[in-house]
N, C-alpha and C positions, 0 to 999 in steps of 0.2 A: 797521290795519284795515280791511276791507269790508264793504258792506250784502252779505248774499243770499240776494234776497226769494225764491231758490229751498228756500231748506234750511229745519229744522223748525223752527228759534224765533224765533220772532215778531220782523218787524223793529221793531217799538215795543222790545223790549229788545235789540237788536243793535244801538241806534242810544245808545238807553241806556247801552248796556255802552260803546260807544264815543266818549261826551260822558263817560262818568265814569275811564276812559282819557286823555280831553286833561289834565283837571281834574289826577286825583292824576299824570300825570307834570313837573306843572307849565308845560306846552302854552298853557294857558289856565289861570294863577293867581287868584288872588285877588286879590277887588276890580272882578276883570275881564270881560266883560260876554260868554253867552257867545251864538252866532253865532244875527242870528234865523231862528221860526220858515220863512221863507218866505226866507230861505239853505240850510240845513238842507235845506228839501222838492227845492231847485236844485240844491243837492252832491252828496247821497244818492237822487233820486229818490225818495224816499218823499212821502204825503199831508198835508196839512196837520193831520191828526188823529192820526196816524202823530206824526210834531215834535213835537208836544202832549204826547204821554200819555210819548213819552220823558222828556224837559222836567216834568214829574205827576211819575216814579218821581225823579227826579235831585230835586226843592223834601222828596220824602215821604220823600230821603232826611238829607235836613240843607246837601244837598252843594251845594245854590243861592238865593236868594231875587231874587223878584222889586220891581223897583221901578218905580212905575205912571212910563206915560209915558216909559220909557228903556231897560226891559227885564231880563232877568235878569242876575245877575249873580251868579258865581264867593264862597262865601261864604268868609270870614277862614277 
């Protein structure tokens, strides 16, 4: 799955869906960190706010949690 910057679906929703898919498929297993915001910015060509908004969606869904000073981790 790729990010379509010209598509009708907002980029932050596309990125959240991509990360969700990686979590659900086991590509990012439980208790492992998500890529950093900086890494997502470079890999997917998104702005910092876009990456942060996508992560916030996953937090709201209960899929990930923040570990202060370490990053965002997939919940078991």
